[in-house]
C-alpha positions as CSV (number, residue, x, y, z in Angstrom):
1,M,-11.5,-7.3,9.5
2,R,-8.5,-7.8,7.0
3,T,-8.6,-10.9,5.0
4,F,-5.5,-12.7,3.9
5,A,-7.1,-15.5,2.2
6,S,-6.2,-16.0,-1.5
7,L,-9.3,-15.2,-3.7
8,V,-9.4,-17.6,-6.6
9,I,-12.4,-17.3,-8.8
10,A,-13.0,-18.5,-12.3
11,V,-13.6,-15.8,-15.0
12,A,-13.5,-16.2,-18.6
13,L,-11.0,-15.4,-21.2
14,L,-12.7,-14.1,-24.1
15,G,-11.4,-12.0,-27.5
16,C,-11.6,-8.2,-27.4
17,N,-13.6,-5.8,-29.5
18,N,-11.8,-2.5,-30.5
19,D,-13.4,-0.7,-27.4
20,G,-11.8,-3.1,-24.9
21,R,-14.9,-5.3,-24.2
22,P,-14.7,-9.1,-24.2
23,A,-15.8,-10.6,-27.7
24,G,-15.6,-14.2,-27.3
25,G,-13.1,-17.1,-27.8
26,G,-9.9,-18.4,-26.2
27,G,-8.9,-20.7,-23.7
28,A,-8.4,-20.7,-19.8
29,V,-6.0,-18.3,-18.3
30,D,-4.5,-17.8,-14.8
31,L,-3.9,-14.4,-13.6
32,H,-2.1,-13.4,-10.4
33,G,-2.2,-10.3,-8.3
34,A,-1.4,-9.2,-4.9
35,G,-1.5,-6.1,-2.6
36,A,-3.9,-3.7,-0.9
37,T,-6.5,-4.9,1.7
38,F,-8.2,-1.6,1.4
39,P,-10.1,-2.5,-1.9
40,Y,-10.3,-6.2,-1.2
41,P,-14.1,-6.4,-0.7
42,L,-14.7,-4.5,-4.0
43,Y,-12.0,-6.6,-5.9
44,S,-13.6,-9.7,-4.5
45,K,-17.1,-8.8,-5.8
46,W,-15.5,-7.7,-9.2
47,V,-14.0,-11.1,-9.7
48,A,-17.3,-12.9,-8.8
49,E,-19.2,-10.8,-11.2
50,Y,-16.6,-11.1,-14.1
51,Q,-17.1,-14.8,-13.6
52,K,-20.6,-14.4,-15.3
53,V,-18.9,-12.6,-18.0
54,D,-15.9,-14.7,-18.8
55,P,-16.1,-18.0,-17.1
56,R,-12.8,-19.3,-18.1
57,V,-10.0,-17.1,-16.6
58,R,-8.9,-17.8,-13.0
59,I,-8.1,-14.5,-11.1
60,N,-6.2,-15.2,-7.7
61,Y,-5.8,-11.8,-5.9
62,Q,-3.9,-12.1,-2.4
63,S,-4.6,-9.3,0.0
64,I,-1.3,-9.0,1.7
65,G,-0.9,-5.1,2.1
66,S,0.2,-2.4,-0.3
67,G,3.8,-2.9,0.6
68,G,3.5,-6.6,-0.5
69,G,2.0,-5.6,-3.7
70,I,4.6,-3.2,-4.6
71,K,7.4,-5.7,-3.8
72,Q,5.9,-8.6,-5.9
73,I,5.0,-6.4,-8.9
74,T,8.6,-5.1,-8.8
75,E,9.8,-8.6,-8.7
76,K,7.3,-9.7,-11.5
77,T,6.2,-12.7,-9.3
78,V,2.4,-11.4,-10.2
79,D,0.8,-10.2,-13.1
80,F,-0.6,-7.1,-11.3
81,G,-0.1,-5.3,-8.0
82,A,-2.3,-3.2,-5.9
83,S,-1.8,-0.4,-3.7
84,D,-3.5,2.6,-2.1
85,A,-0.2,4.5,-1.9
86,P,1.5,5.4,-5.1
87,M,4.8,4.0,-5.8
88,K,7.6,6.6,-5.0
89,D,10.0,7.6,-7.5
90,E,12.8,5.4,-6.2
91,E,10.5,2.4,-6.1
92,L,9.8,2.9,-9.8
93,A,13.2,3.2,-10.6
94,R,13.8,-0.2,-9.1
95,A,11.1,-1.8,-11.1
96,P,12.3,-3.8,-14.5
97,G,10.1,-1.8,-16.8
98,K,7.5,1.1,-16.7
99,V,4.9,0.6,-14.2
100,L,1.4,2.3,-14.8
101,H,-0.8,3.4,-11.8
102,L,-4.5,2.8,-12.9
103,P,-7.2,4.2,-10.3
104,M,-9.8,1.7,-9.8
105,T,-11.9,3.1,-7.1
106,L,-12.0,5.7,-4.2
107,G,-12.4,4.8,-0.5
108,A,-12.1,6.3,3.0
109,V,-10.0,5.6,5.9
110,V,-11.9,6.0,9.1
111,L,-11.1,6.3,12.8
112,A,-12.9,3.1,14.2
113,Y,-13.3,3.0,18.0
114,H,-14.6,0.6,20.7
115,L,-15.9,2.7,23.6
116,P,-18.8,1.4,25.7
117,G,-21.6,4.0,26.0
118,V,-20.6,6.0,23.0
119,D,-21.7,3.6,20.2
120,S,-21.9,6.4,17.5
121,G,-21.6,10.2,16.9
122,L,-18.0,10.7,17.9
123,V,-16.4,13.8,16.5
124,L,-12.8,14.5,16.2
125,D,-10.8,17.3,14.6
126,A,-7.3,16.9,13.0
127,E,-5.2,18.3,15.7
128,T,-6.8,16.0,18.2
129,V,-6.4,12.9,16.0
130,A,-2.8,13.7,15.7
131,A,-2.4,14.4,19.3
132,V,-4.1,10.9,20.2
133,F,-1.6,8.8,17.9
134,L,1.3,10.9,19.3
135,G,0.3,9.7,22.7
136,E,-0.4,13.3,23.9
137,V,-4.1,12.7,24.3
138,K,-4.2,9.8,26.8
139,T,-7.7,9.4,28.1
140,W,-11.1,9.3,26.4
141,N,-12.4,12.4,28.6
142,D,-9.6,14.8,27.7
143,P,-10.9,18.3,27.1
144,R,-9.8,18.3,23.5
145,I,-12.1,15.3,22.8
146,A,-14.8,16.4,25.0
147,A,-14.9,19.9,23.4
148,F,-16.3,18.3,20.1
149,N,-18.5,15.8,22.1
150,P,-20.4,17.9,24.8
151,A,-23.3,15.4,25.0
152,A,-21.3,12.3,25.1
153,K,-20.5,10.6,28.4
154,L,-16.9,10.2,27.8
155,P,-15.0,8.0,30.4
156,A,-11.6,8.6,32.1
157,D,-10.5,5.2,30.6
158,P,-7.1,5.3,29.0
159,I,-7.0,5.3,25.2
160,T,-5.4,2.3,23.4
161,V,-4.0,3.1,19.7
162,A,-4.2,0.4,17.3
163,Y,-2.0,0.5,14.1
164,R,-1.0,-1.7,11.2
165,S,2.3,-3.7,11.8
166,D,2.7,-4.6,8.2
167,G,3.7,-2.3,5.1
168,S,0.2,-0.8,4.6
169,G,-1.4,1.4,2.0
170,T,-4.0,2.3,4.7
171,T,-1.2,3.3,6.9
172,A,0.3,5.5,4.2
173,V,-3.0,7.1,3.6
174,F,-3.6,7.7,7.2
175,T,0.0,9.1,8.0
176,D,-0.1,11.2,4.8
177,Y,-3.2,12.9,6.4
178,L,-1.7,13.4,9.8
179,A,1.6,14.8,8.2
180,K,-0.4,17.4,6.2
181,V,-2.4,18.6,9.3
182,S,0.1,18.2,12.1
183,P,3.6,19.7,11.8
184,A,4.6,17.6,15.0
185,W,3.5,14.5,13.3
186,K,5.3,15.2,10.2
187,E,8.6,16.1,12.3
188,K,8.5,13.2,14.6
189,V,7.0,10.5,12.6
190,G,6.3,11.3,9.1
191,A,4.3,9.5,6.3
192,G,4.8,5.9,4.6
193,K,3.4,2.5,4.3
194,S,5.5,1.6,7.4
195,V,6.3,4.2,10.3
196,K,7.3,4.0,13.8
197,F,4.1,4.9,15.8
198,P,5.1,6.5,19.1
199,V,2.2,4.8,21.1
200,G,0.0,1.7,20.7
201,L,-0.2,-1.7,19.6
202,G,0.5,-3.1,16.1
203,A,-1.6,-5.8,14.4
204,K,-2.0,-7.1,10.9
205,G,-5.8,-6.6,11.6
206,V,-6.7,-3.4,13.1
207,A,-10.4,-3.8,12.7
208,G,-10.4,-7.0,14.8
209,Q,-7.9,-5.1,17.5
210,V,-10.4,-2.6,17.8
211,K,-13.4,-4.9,18.0
212,S,-11.9,-7.2,20.6
213,T,-10.4,-4.5,23.0
214,P,-12.7,-1.7,24.7
215,G,-11.0,1.6,24.8
216,T,-9.1,1.3,21.5
217,I,-9.1,3.6,18.6
218,G,-7.6,2.5,15.2
219,Y,-7.6,3.5,11.4
220,V,-9.4,1.1,9.0
221,E,-11.0,1.1,5.8
222,L,-14.7,2.3,5.8
223,A,-15.9,-0.9,4.2
224,Y,-14.2,-3.1,6.8
225,A,-15.6,-1.0,9.7
226,K,-19.2,-1.3,8.4
227,Q,-18.5,-5.1,7.6
228,T,-17.4,-5.6,11.3
229,K,-20.1,-3.1,12.7
230,L,-17.3,-0.9,14.3
231,A,-18.4,2.7,15.4
232,Y,-16.2,5.5,13.5
233,A,-15.8,9.1,14.0
234,S,-16.9,11.9,11.8
235,L,-14.0,14.5,11.3
236,K,-14.0,18.3,11.3
237,N,-12.2,18.9,7.6
238,R,-10.2,21.7,6.3
239,A,-13.1,23.9,5.7
240,G,-14.2,23.5,9.4
241,K,-17.0,21.3,8.8
242,V,-17.9,18.1,10.5
243,V,-18.3,15.5,7.9
244,E,-19.2,11.9,8.3
245,P,-17.4,9.3,5.7
246,S,-19.7,8.5,2.9
247,M,-19.8,8.2,-0.9
248,E,-20.6,11.7,-1.5
249,A,-17.9,12.9,1.0
250,I,-15.5,10.8,-0.7
251,T,-16.3,12.0,-4.2
252,A,-16.3,15.6,-3.0
253,A,-12.6,15.0,-1.6
254,A,-11.7,13.8,-5.2
255,A,-13.5,16.7,-6.8
256,G,-11.2,19.0,-4.6
257,F,-8.2,17.8,-6.4
258,A,-9.4,17.2,-9.9
259,A,-7.5,19.9,-11.4
260,D,-4.2,18.6,-9.8
261,M,-4.5,15.1,-11.3
262,P,-1.1,14.4,-12.7
263,A,-0.6,12.3,-16.0
264,D,0.6,9.3,-13.9
265,F,-2.5,9.3,-11.6
266,R,-0.1,9.4,-8.5
267,L,-2.3,11.7,-6.4
268,S,-3.0,12.2,-2.5
269,I,-6.5,13.5,-2.0
270,T,-6.2,13.7,2.0
271,D,-7.1,17.0,3.7
272,A,-9.2,18.0,0.7
273,P,-10.6,21.3,0.5
274,G,-14.3,22.0,0.3
275,D,-17.4,21.9,2.8
276,A,-18.5,18.4,1.9
277,A,-15.1,16.6,1.6
278,Y,-14.1,13.9,3.9
279,S,-10.6,14.3,4.9
280,I,-9.0,10.9,4.8
281,S,-10.0,9.7,1.4
282,S,-7.9,8.0,-1.3
283,Y,-7.8,6.3,-4.7
284,S,-6.7,2.9,-4.8
285,Y,-4.5,1.6,-7.7
286,I,-3.8,-1.4,-9.9
287,L,-0.1,-1.5,-10.8
288,V,0.9,-3.1,-14.1
289,Y,3.7,-3.1,-16.7
290,E,3.0,-1.0,-19.8
291,E,4.9,-3.5,-21.7
292,T,5.1,-7.3,-20.8
293,S,5.3,-10.5,-22.5
294,G,2.6,-13.3,-23.0
295,L,0.0,-11.8,-25.1
296,T,-2.8,-14.1,-24.1
297,K,-2.6,-13.5,-20.3
298,A,-1.8,-9.8,-20.7
299,R,-4.8,-9.2,-23.0
300,A,-7.0,-11.1,-20.5
301,L,-5.9,-8.7,-17.7
302,A,-6.5,-5.8,-19.9
303,Q,-9.8,-6.9,-20.8
304,F,-10.6,-7.3,-16.9
305,L,-9.4,-4.1,-16.1
306,W,-11.4,-2.2,-18.8
307,W,-14.5,-4.2,-17.5
308,A,-13.7,-3.1,-13.9
309,V,-13.6,0.8,-14.7
310,H,-16.7,0.7,-16.5
311,D,-19.4,-2.1,-15.6
312,G,-17.3,-2.7,-12.2
313,Q,-17.9,0.9,-11.1
314,K,-21.6,0.4,-10.7
315,L,-21.1,-2.2,-7.9
316,A,-18.8,0.1,-5.9
317,P,-21.3,2.2,-3.8
318,A,-23.0,-0.9,-2.3
319,L,-19.6,-1.8,-0.8
320,D,-18.8,1.6,0.5
321,Y,-16.5,2.7,-2.3
322,A,-17.0,5.6,-4.5
323,P,-17.1,5.1,-8.5
324,L,-14.2,6.9,-10.4
325,P,-15.2,10.4,-11.7
326,A,-16.2,10.3,-15.4
327,D,-13.1,12.3,-16.4
328,V,-10.9,10.0,-14.8
329,V,-12.5,6.9,-16.4
330,V,-11.6,8.7,-19.6
331,R,-7.9,9.0,-18.7
332,V,-7.7,5.4,-17.5
333,E,-9.1,4.1,-20.9
334,A,-6.4,6.0,-22.6
335,A,-3.9,4.4,-20.1
336,L,-5.2,0.9,-20.7
337,R,-4.8,1.5,-24.7
338,T,-0.9,1.9,-24.1
339,L,-0.6,-1.6,-22.7
340,R,1.5,-3.8,-25.0
341,A,2.6,-7.3,-24.9
342,G,5.5,-8.3,-27.5
343,G,4.8,-4.8,-29.0
344,Q,1.2,-5.5,-29.9
345,P,-1.6,-3.5,-28.2
346,L,-3.8,-5.5,-25.9
347,L,-7.1,-3.4,-26.5
């Protein structure tokens, strides 16, 4: 279930060694961030664990959706934004400085459903998922669903679609996938943080909507589906293999696009090639300005981000996120070393 509450946990400001690790010293600092709900459970854990490392910095992260994160970093009302959907060129052009996309973790968007009698094991393919969200598949016992689930007792009940009503990176990832696999979806709806869904009910909390309404299907982050004990489907991927969302399957999706990672990290990994890849996987990004003012605050943020892409990665699997590939970590290190405040390097 989505959490909108502000997370405020004390973490320390220390100095910095030349490899970016905290080194001691310094006073209290407040850091403010806002954006994606997708990585919120992991970011919450990171901030709590970083408290043990640096108890004097207070990090406030508001889980308001990727659209809100992009808006606030553009307006410089936060120290960092967060988004699952990379900023578009026109969004970057509106920012009053160079914004860096720093990959922090990898996760999955799953098709969560509430179908009495079918508590697990549902299988779907790309065409059927698109048809459901286009309103073309209207009942649970439709032959297109039944074909992949011959042993399931599918009722003739109507399907209720649930979708995010706010500007959401989760929506951007999901619709990016649909636009890749369905020409009809691409033409009629398209992809983005906010789109006009042809059918269904909009909600700020899709997991809650699915959980409370039998017959409903919606798209949610894997971590939230597990936290709220929702059933979710396995998907037939581009290679024709049925794959359940898992850490290994998310990592396989990233590996399928490893050679395509651009210098600015803005990359879609939905509909990945490879037998083991889960089709609706995504990077999630922290958004920061390469050059900013306020050396003390900027250095505190850089140190936290350095910790997150190193020690923080070890905490990801337990919360259903996949750690960054080693080669991506090396590249993020290089990006962090470009951060400046008043012309001075932060690491």
